[in-house]
C-alpha positions as CSV (number, residue, x, y, z in Angstrom):
1,X,-29.4,-74.5,20.9
2,X,-31.5,-77.4,20.4
3,X,-34.4,-78.2,18.1
4,X,-37.6,-79.4,19.6
5,X,-40.5,-81.4,18.2
6,X,-42.6,-78.4,17.5
7,X,-39.9,-76.6,15.4
8,X,-39.0,-74.3,18.2
9,X,-35.4,-73.6,19.1
10,X,-34.4,-73.5,22.7
11,X,-32.1,-70.7,23.6
12,X,-30.5,-69.9,26.9
13,X,-30.7,-66.3,28.0
14,X,-27.2,-65.4,29.3
15,X,-27.1,-64.2,32.8
16,X,-26.1,-60.6,33.6
17,X,-24.8,-61.7,37.0
18,X,-21.1,-62.3,37.6
19,X,-19.9,-65.7,36.5
20,X,-19.9,-68.2,39.3
21,X,-16.8,-69.9,40.5
22,X,-15.8,-73.2,39.0
23,X,-16.8,-75.1,42.2
24,X,-20.4,-73.9,42.1
25,X,-23.1,-75.5,40.1
26,X,-24.5,-73.5,37.2
27,X,-28.2,-73.6,36.8
28,X,-29.6,-72.7,33.3
29,X,-31.9,-69.8,33.2
30,X,-35.3,-69.6,31.7
31,X,-35.6,-70.9,28.2
32,X,-37.8,-69.2,25.6
33,X,-39.0,-70.7,22.4
34,X,-38.8,-69.1,18.9
35,X,-40.1,-70.5,15.7
36,X,-37.5,-71.6,13.2
37,X,-38.6,-69.2,10.5
38,X,-38.4,-66.3,12.9
39,X,-35.0,-67.5,14.1
40,X,-33.6,-67.8,10.5
41,X,-35.1,-64.4,9.6
42,X,-33.5,-62.7,12.6
43,X,-30.3,-64.5,12.0
44,X,-30.2,-63.4,8.4
45,X,-31.1,-59.9,9.3
46,X,-28.3,-59.8,11.9
47,X,-25.8,-61.2,9.3
48,X,-26.8,-58.5,6.7
49,X,-26.6,-55.8,9.3
50,X,-23.2,-57.1,10.4
51,X,-22.0,-57.0,6.8
52,X,-23.3,-53.4,6.4
53,X,-21.5,-52.4,9.6
54,X,-18.3,-53.9,8.4
55,X,-18.6,-52.1,5.1
56,X,-19.5,-48.8,6.8
57,X,-16.5,-49.2,9.1
58,X,-14.1,-49.8,6.2
59,X,-15.6,-46.8,4.4
60,X,-15.2,-44.7,7.5
61,X,-11.6,-45.9,8.0
62,X,-10.8,-45.0,4.4
63,X,-12.3,-41.6,4.8
64,X,-10.4,-41.1,8.1
65,X,-7.2,-42.0,6.4
66,X,-8.0,-39.6,3.5
67,X,-8.9,-36.8,5.9
68,X,-5.7,-37.3,7.9
69,X,-3.7,-37.1,4.7
70,X,-5.6,-33.9,3.6
71,X,-5.0,-32.4,7.1
72,X,-1.3,-33.2,6.7
73,X,-1.2,-31.6,3.2
74,X,-3.1,-28.5,4.5
75,X,-0.7,-28.2,7.4
76,X,2.3,-28.4,5.1
77,X,0.7,-25.9,2.8
78,X,-0.1,-23.6,5.7
79,X,3.5,-23.8,6.9
80,X,4.8,-23.1,3.4
81,X,2.4,-20.2,2.9
82,X,3.4,-18.7,6.3
83,X,7.1,-18.9,5.4
84,X,6.3,-17.3,2.0
85,X,4.3,-14.6,3.7
86,X,7.2,-13.8,6.0
87,X,9.6,-13.7,3.0
88,X,7.2,-11.4,1.1
89,X,6.7,-9.1,4.0
90,X,10.5,-8.7,4.3
91,X,10.9,-8.2,0.6
92,X,8.0,-5.8,0.5
93,X,9.6,-3.7,3.2
94,X,12.8,-3.6,1.2
95,X,11.0,-3.2,-2.0
96,X,8.8,-0.4,-0.7
97,X,12.0,1.4,0.3
98,X,13.5,0.8,-3.1
99,X,10.3,1.8,-4.8
100,X,10.1,5.0,-2.8
101,X,13.8,5.7,-3.5
102,X,13.3,5.1,-7.2
103,X,10.2,7.4,-7.2
104,X,12.1,10.2,-5.4
105,X,15.1,9.8,-7.8
106,X,12.7,10.0,-10.7
107,X,11.0,13.1,-9.3
108,X,14.4,14.7,-8.6
109,X,15.6,13.9,-12.2
110,X,12.4,15.4,-13.5
111,X,12.7,18.5,-11.4
112,X,16.3,18.9,-12.4
113,X,15.3,18.7,-16.0
114,X,12.6,21.4,-15.4
115,X,15.2,23.6,-13.6
116,X,17.6,23.2,-16.5
117,X,14.9,24.3,-19.0
118,X,14.1,27.3,-16.8
119,X,17.8,28.3,-16.7
120,X,18.0,27.9,-20.5
121,X,14.9,30.1,-20.9
122,X,16.4,32.6,-18.5
123,X,19.7,32.8,-20.5
124,X,17.8,33.2,-23.7
125,X,15.8,36.1,-22.2
126,X,18.5,37.7,-20.2
127,X,21.4,37.5,-22.7
128,X,19.5,37.1,-26.0
129,X,21.1,33.7,-26.7
130,X,19.5,31.3,-29.2
131,X,17.8,28.4,-27.4
132,X,19.0,26.0,-30.0
133,X,22.6,26.6,-29.0
134,X,21.8,25.7,-25.4
135,X,19.8,22.5,-26.0
136,X,22.8,20.1,-25.5
137,X,24.3,21.8,-22.5
138,X,24.3,20.3,-19.0
139,X,23.7,22.2,-15.8
140,X,27.4,22.7,-15.2
141,X,27.9,23.9,-18.8
142,X,25.0,26.3,-18.4
143,X,26.6,27.8,-15.2
144,X,29.9,28.2,-17.0
145,X,28.2,29.7,-20.0
146,X,26.2,32.2,-17.9
147,X,29.4,33.1,-16.0
148,X,31.2,33.8,-19.2
149,X,28.4,35.9,-20.6
150,X,28.1,37.9,-17.4
151,X,31.9,38.6,-17.4
152,X,32.1,39.5,-21.1
153,X,28.9,41.7,-21.2
154,X,28.9,43.2,-17.8
155,X,25.4,43.8,-16.6
156,X,22.5,42.1,-18.2
157,X,21.6,43.8,-21.5
158,X,17.9,43.6,-20.6
159,X,18.3,46.3,-18.0
160,X,18.7,49.1,-20.6
161,X,19.0,47.7,-24.1
162,X,18.5,50.9,-26.0
163,X,20.4,53.3,-23.9
164,X,21.4,56.1,-26.3
165,X,22.4,59.7,-25.9
166,X,19.4,61.2,-27.6
167,X,16.8,60.5,-24.9
168,X,14.5,58.2,-27.0
169,X,14.8,59.8,-30.4
170,X,16.3,58.0,-33.4
171,X,19.4,60.3,-33.4
172,X,20.2,59.6,-37.0
173,X,20.5,55.8,-36.7
174,X,20.4,54.1,-40.0
175,X,20.2,50.4,-41.0
176,X,17.9,47.4,-40.7
177,X,16.4,46.7,-37.3
178,X,18.6,43.7,-36.8
179,X,21.8,45.8,-37.4
180,X,20.5,48.5,-35.1
181,X,19.8,45.8,-32.4
182,X,23.3,44.3,-32.9
183,X,24.9,47.8,-32.6
184,X,22.9,48.4,-29.4
185,X,24.1,45.2,-27.8
186,X,27.7,45.8,-28.8
187,X,28.0,49.3,-27.6
188,X,28.7,49.8,-23.9
189,X,26.0,51.3,-21.8
190,X,26.6,55.0,-20.9
191,X,24.4,55.0,-17.8
192,X,25.4,53.0,-14.8
């Protein structure tokens, strides 16, 4: 670039053609003139734009690095979560089976308790045993107790508890109602 008398700067417009060989002579192309103020203004504008582009490029590079590190973190987290999900699924299968087993066992225990209470009520009703005396007995103890009662008393006293020879009359029985009941239970049945 050269400065002329009129304050214009001569610039050569680069050729878009292929470069000539070293042996060939190069002819300069058409030269255009631009005022110095325009030249300085354009040059300053290009310098500012170049600085902006460099700044933007560094910002984008930083963001790219940040995004890549976030992608790596997310990938690692996804892998960890996938492994944890697999472990939880395996545990849940086992846990569900254990939970179901526990529920079934609890239900069986509850039903066994209900059956035991029904048996106690049945013994109280059938043999006239006080329920308080049966409260601490297990199922095996109740079976043995019932077996002993059935062997010692024969048939259940509830079948004919007041079987007497008079056909429903009092027949000269004397005493309190409790004594009469005790006598009725102690005396063997005459009808079979």
